[in-house]
C-alpha positions as CSV (number, residue, x, y, z in Angstrom):
1,M,3.8,-4.8,-33.2
2,E,1.4,-7.6,-32.7
3,T,2.9,-8.7,-29.4
4,D,2.5,-5.1,-28.1
5,F,-1.2,-5.2,-29.1
6,L,-1.7,-8.6,-27.4
7,T,0.1,-7.4,-24.2
8,E,-2.0,-4.3,-24.2
9,Q,-5.2,-6.3,-24.7
10,R,-4.3,-8.7,-21.8
11,Y,-3.5,-5.7,-19.6
12,Y,-6.9,-4.2,-20.4
13,K,-8.7,-7.5,-19.7
14,A,-6.8,-7.9,-16.4
15,Q,-7.6,-4.3,-15.4
16,K,-11.3,-4.8,-16.2
17,K,-11.4,-8.1,-14.2
18,V,-9.8,-6.4,-11.2
19,K,-12.4,-3.6,-11.4
20,E,-15.2,-6.2,-11.5
21,I,-13.8,-8.0,-8.5
22,K,-13.4,-4.8,-6.6
23,G,-17.0,-3.9,-7.3
24,F,-18.2,-7.3,-6.0
25,Y,-16.3,-7.0,-2.8
26,T,-17.6,-3.4,-2.3
27,H,-21.1,-4.8,-2.8
28,L,-20.4,-7.6,-0.3
29,T,-19.0,-5.2,2.3
30,I,-22.0,-2.9,2.1
31,Y,-24.3,-5.8,2.3
32,C,-22.5,-7.1,5.5
33,L,-22.7,-3.6,7.0
34,I,-26.3,-2.6,6.2
35,I,-28.2,-5.9,6.8
36,P,-27.4,-6.0,10.5
37,I,-28.6,-2.4,10.8
38,I,-31.8,-3.3,9.1
39,I,-32.3,-6.4,11.3
40,F,-31.7,-4.3,14.4
41,I,-34.2,-1.6,13.3
42,N,-36.8,-4.2,12.6
43,L,-36.4,-6.1,15.8
44,K,-36.3,-3.0,17.9
45,Y,-39.3,-1.2,16.5
46,V,-41.5,-3.9,14.9
47,P,-40.6,-7.2,16.6
48,H,-43.9,-8.9,15.8
49,F,-43.3,-8.8,12.0
50,H,-39.9,-9.8,10.6
51,W,-39.8,-7.8,7.4
52,F,-36.0,-7.8,7.3
53,W,-36.2,-11.1,5.5
54,F,-37.3,-9.4,2.4
55,S,-34.2,-7.2,2.3
56,V,-31.9,-10.1,3.3
57,L,-33.2,-12.4,0.6
58,G,-33.7,-9.9,-2.2
59,W,-30.3,-8.2,-1.8
60,G,-28.8,-11.6,-1.2
61,F,-30.0,-12.9,-4.5
62,G,-28.6,-9.8,-6.2
63,L,-25.3,-10.3,-4.5
64,F,-25.3,-14.0,-5.5
65,F,-25.9,-13.1,-9.2
66,H,-23.2,-10.5,-9.0
67,W,-20.8,-13.1,-7.7
68,L,-21.8,-15.4,-10.6
69,G,-21.1,-12.7,-13.1
70,V,-17.7,-11.7,-11.7
71,F,-16.2,-15.1,-11.1
72,G,-17.2,-16.6,-14.4
73,F,-19.8,-19.0,-13.4
74,N,-22.7,-18.7,-15.8
75,L,-26.1,-20.2,-16.2
76,L,-27.0,-22.3,-19.3
77,G,-23.6,-21.7,-20.8
78,F,-24.1,-18.1,-21.7
79,G,-21.6,-15.7,-20.2
80,K,-18.2,-14.3,-20.8
81,N,-16.6,-17.6,-21.9
82,W,-19.3,-17.9,-24.6
83,E,-18.6,-14.3,-25.7
84,E,-14.9,-14.8,-25.9
85,R,-15.3,-18.0,-28.0
86,K,-17.6,-16.2,-30.5
87,I,-15.2,-13.3,-30.8
88,K,-12.3,-15.7,-31.6
89,E,-14.5,-17.6,-34.0
90,F,-15.3,-14.4,-35.9
91,M,-11.7,-13.3,-35.9
92,N,-10.6,-16.7,-37.4
93,E,-13.3,-16.4,-40.1
94,K,-11.7,-13.2,-41.4
95,N,-8.3,-14.8,-41.6
């Protein structure tokens, strides 16, 4: 019974991770498709002011932090690893 639960839990975590990775790559693909269009529009119609940098940098920071969240890199030690350690700690206290 317990092994079925653990297998099901691992499957759920793996499924969730795949969904997060898919979301990140979708985000990256849209970024790579839209940014060149924004640059083209800017350089075509307002070549004297390069406002496309605001979009490139702002969206780029968002994409960077999405990458950090998906692939487990965290700032200041707070992230998914910290959450999992705390959950295990609380589960061990009850036992």
